KEKOL-938791 format. One record per residue (C-alpha): residue number from 0; residue in three letters; z negated, x, y. Coordinates in Angstrom, 1 decimal, decimal comma, m for minus. Example, Ala and Ser with C-alpha at 12.3 -4.5 7.8 and 13.67 -1.06 7.14 Angstrom:
2
+------+------+--------+--------+--------+
! balo ! zado !     up !   east !  north !
+------+------+--------+--------+--------+
!    0 !  ALA !   m7,8 !   12,3 !   m4,5 !
!    1 !  SER !   m7,1 !   13,7 !   m1,1 !
+------+------+--------+--------+--------+
This chain:
140
+------+------+--------+--------+--------+
! balo ! zado !     up !   east !  north !
+------+------+--------+--------+--------+
!    0 !  UNK !  103,1 !   80,9 !   68,2 !
!    1 !  UNK !  102,8 !   82,4 !   64,8 !
!    2 !  UNK !  100,7 !   81,3 !   61,9 !
!    3 !  UNK !   98,0 !   83,9 !   62,2 !
!    4 !  UNK !   97,2 !   83,2 !   65,9 !
!    5 !  UNK !   97,2 !   79,4 !   65,3 !
!    6 !  UNK !   94,8 !   79,8 !   62,4 !
!    7 !  UNK !   92,6 !   82,0 !   64,6 !
!    8 !  UNK !   92,6 !   79,6 !   67,5 !
!    9 !  UNK !   92,3 !   76,3 !   65,6 !
!   10 !  UNK !   90,6 !   77,3 !   62,4 !
!   11 !  UNK !   92,1 !   77,0 !   59,0 !
!   12 !  UNK !   91,1 !   73,4 !   58,3 !
!   13 !  UNK !   92,6 !   72,0 !   61,5 !
!   14 !  UNK !   95,7 !   74,2 !   61,2 !
!   15 !  UNK !   96,3 !   72,9 !   57,6 !
!   16 !  UNK !   95,7 !   69,3 !   58,6 !
!   17 !  UNK !   98,2 !   69,7 !   61,5 !
!   18 !  UNK !  100,8 !   71,3 !   59,2 !
!   19 !  UNK !  100,5 !   68,3 !   56,8 !
!   20 !  UNK !  100,8 !   65,8 !   59,7 !
!   21 !  UNK !  103,8 !   67,7 !   61,1 !
!   22 !  UNK !  105,6 !   67,8 !   57,7 !
!   23 !  UNK !  105,0 !   64,2 !   57,0 !
!   24 !  UNK !  106,2 !   63,2 !   60,5 !
!   25 !  UNK !  109,4 !   65,0 !   59,7 !
!   26 !  UNK !  109,6 !   63,2 !   56,3 !
!   27 !  UNK !  109,2 !   59,9 !   58,1 !
!   28 !  UNK !  111,9 !   60,8 !   60,6 !
!   29 !  UNK !  114,2 !   61,7 !   57,8 !
!   30 !  UNK !  113,5 !   58,3 !   56,1 !
!   31 !  UNK !  114,1 !   56,4 !   59,3 !
!   32 !  UNK !  117,4 !   58,3 !   59,9 !
!   33 !  UNK !  118,5 !   57,2 !   56,4 !
!   34 !  UNK !  117,8 !   53,6 !   57,3 !
!   35 !  UNK !  119,7 !   53,9 !   60,6 !
!   36 !  UNK !  122,7 !   55,4 !   58,7 !
!   37 !  UNK !  122,7 !   52,7 !   56,1 !
!   38 !  UNK !  122,4 !   49,8 !   58,7 !
!   39 !  UNK !  125,0 !   51,3 !   61,1 !
!   40 !  UNK !  127,5 !   51,9 !   58,3 !
!   41 !  UNK !  127,1 !   48,3 !   57,2 !
!   42 !  UNK !  127,7 !   47,1 !   60,8 !
!   43 !  UNK !  130,8 !   49,2 !   61,3 !
!   44 !  UNK !  134,1 !   47,4 !   60,9 !
!   45 !  UNK !  137,1 !   49,7 !   60,4 !
!   46 !  UNK !  139,6 !   46,8 !   60,5 !
!   47 !  UNK !  139,3 !   46,8 !   64,3 !
!   48 !  UNK !  138,3 !   50,1 !   65,6 !
!   49 !  UNK !  136,8 !   49,5 !   69,1 !
!   50 !  UNK !  134,1 !   51,0 !   71,3 !
!   51 !  UNK !  131,1 !   49,4 !   69,4 !
!   52 !  UNK !  132,4 !   50,8 !   66,1 !
!   53 !  UNK !  132,9 !   54,3 !   67,7 !
!   54 !  UNK !  129,3 !   54,1 !   69,1 !
!   55 !  UNK !  128,0 !   53,2 !   65,6 !
!   56 !  UNK !  129,8 !   56,1 !   64,0 !
!   57 !  UNK !  128,4 !   58,4 !   66,7 !
!   58 !  UNK !  124,9 !   57,1 !   65,9 !
!   59 !  UNK !  125,5 !   57,7 !   62,2 !
!   60 !  UNK !  126,6 !   61,3 !   62,9 !
!   61 !  UNK !  123,5 !   61,9 !   65,1 !
!   62 !  UNK !  121,2 !   60,3 !   62,5 !
!   63 !  UNK !  122,7 !   62,5 !   59,7 !
!   64 !  UNK !  122,2 !   65,7 !   61,8 !
!   65 !  UNK !  118,6 !   64,7 !   62,7 !
!   66 !  UNK !  117,9 !   63,6 !   59,2 !
!   67 !  UNK !  119,1 !   66,9 !   57,6 !
!   68 !  UNK !  117,1 !   68,9 !   60,2 !
!   69 !  UNK !  113,9 !   66,9 !   59,7 !
!   70 !  UNK !  114,3 !   67,2 !   55,9 !
!   71 !  UNK !  114,6 !   71,0 !   56,1 !
!   72 !  UNK !  111,7 !   71,2 !   58,4 !
!   73 !  UNK !  109,6 !   69,0 !   56,2 !
!   74 !  UNK !  110,2 !   71,3 !   53,2 !
!   75 !  UNK !  109,5 !   74,5 !   55,2 !
!   76 !  UNK !  106,3 !   73,3 !   56,8 !
!   77 !  UNK !  104,9 !   71,7 !   53,7 !
!   78 !  UNK !  105,7 !   74,8 !   51,6 !
!   79 !  UNK !  104,0 !   77,1 !   54,1 !
!   80 !  UNK !  100,9 !   74,9 !   54,3 !
!   81 !  UNK !  100,7 !   74,7 !   50,5 !
!   82 !  UNK !  101,2 !   78,4 !   50,1 !
!   83 !  UNK !   98,3 !   79,2 !   52,4 !
!   84 !  UNK !   96,2 !   76,3 !   51,2 !
!   85 !  UNK !   96,4 !   77,5 !   47,6 !
!   86 !  UNK !   94,6 !   80,7 !   48,5 !
!   87 !  UNK !   92,2 !   79,3 !   51,1 !
!   88 !  UNK !   89,2 !   79,3 !   48,8 !
!   89 !  UNK !   87,1 !   82,4 !   48,2 !
!   90 !  UNK !   87,8 !   83,8 !   44,8 !
!   91 !  UNK !   84,1 !   84,9 !   44,4 !
!   92 !  UNK !   82,1 !   82,0 !   45,7 !
!   93 !  UNK !   84,7 !   79,2 !   46,0 !
!   94 !  UNK !   83,9 !   78,4 !   49,7 !
!   95 !  UNK !   86,9 !   76,5 !   51,1 !
!   96 !  UNK !   88,4 !   77,7 !   54,4 !
!   97 !  UNK !   85,3 !   79,7 !   55,4 !
!   98 !  UNK !   86,8 !   83,1 !   56,2 !
!   99 !  UNK !   87,6 !   85,4 !   59,1 !
!  100 !  UNK !   90,9 !   87,1 !   59,6 !
!  101 !  UNK !   90,8 !   90,9 !   59,2 !
!  102 !  UNK !   94,4 !   91,8 !   59,4 !
!  103 !  UNK !   97,9 !   90,4 !   59,1 !
!  104 !  UNK !  101,4 !   91,6 !   58,4 !
!  105 !  UNK !  104,8 !   90,9 !   56,9 !
!  106 !  UNK !  105,7 !   91,8 !   53,3 !
!  107 !  UNK !  109,3 !   92,9 !   52,9 !
!  108 !  UNK !  109,0 !   93,8 !   49,3 !
!  109 !  UNK !  106,5 !   93,7 !   46,5 !
!  110 !  UNK !  105,7 !   92,3 !   43,1 !
!  111 !  UNK !  104,9 !   88,8 !   44,4 !
!  112 !  UNK !  108,2 !   88,4 !   46,3 !
!  113 !  UNK !  111,2 !   87,0 !   44,5 !
!  114 !  UNK !  114,2 !   88,2 !   46,5 !
!  115 !  UNK !  116,5 !   85,6 !   45,0 !
!  116 !  UNK !  114,2 !   82,7 !   46,0 !
!  117 !  UNK !  112,9 !   83,9 !   49,4 !
!  118 !  UNK !  115,4 !   85,9 !   51,4 !
!  119 !  UNK !  113,0 !   86,2 !   54,4 !
!  120 !  UNK !  110,0 !   88,4 !   54,7 !
!  121 !  UNK !  106,7 !   86,7 !   53,9 !
!  122 !  UNK !  103,7 !   86,9 !   56,2 !
!  123 !  UNK !  100,3 !   87,7 !   54,8 !
!  124 !  UNK !   96,8 !   87,5 !   56,1 !
!  125 !  UNK !   93,8 !   89,7 !   54,9 !
!  126 !  UNK !   90,7 !   87,6 !   55,1 !
!  127 !  UNK !   87,0 !   88,0 !   54,4 !
!  128 !  UNK !   84,6 !   85,2 !   53,2 !
!  129 !  UNK !   81,9 !   84,3 !   55,7 !
!  130 !  UNK !   79,5 !   83,4 !   52,9 !
!  131 !  UNK !   79,7 !   86,3 !   50,4 !
!  132 !  UNK !   81,8 !   88,9 !   52,1 !
!  133 !  UNK !   84,6 !   88,9 !   49,5 !
!  134 !  UNK !   88,0 !   90,0 !   50,9 !
!  135 !  UNK !   91,4 !   88,8 !   49,7 !
!  136 !  UNK !   94,9 !   88,4 !   50,8 !
!  137 !  UNK !   96,6 !   85,1 !   51,4 !
!  138 !  UNK !   99,2 !   84,0 !   50,4 !
!  139 !  UNK !   99,9 !   85,9 !   47,2 !
+------+------+--------+--------+--------+
């Protein structure tokens, strides 16, 4: 499910909270994978290479793969949440997360996109404040 439909279904506050929880769970997973790698590498004995040592090395390899994946996911989810969160307040009246979604799309080029930093198209949402009626685009 994409970002816009999740925000419509859950509301912005719940969506934002869940994004932060998801990203920090990924961070915790990465941290725990690092601990598993450190403890397993300490337990491996290369002087006699037997089945328990091979199992420990397999566990190290799996923990490294899971740790790298969870670190990347942590960064992506947290960056997306912060990008939308930075523009979630009405620029006119300052109401936080009190908007309705008018339209959405994907920006492939524009003055706010840095092609060197973001190779993928960036989604945007056109929203209108429920309090004062001011419309703005997020993120920008």
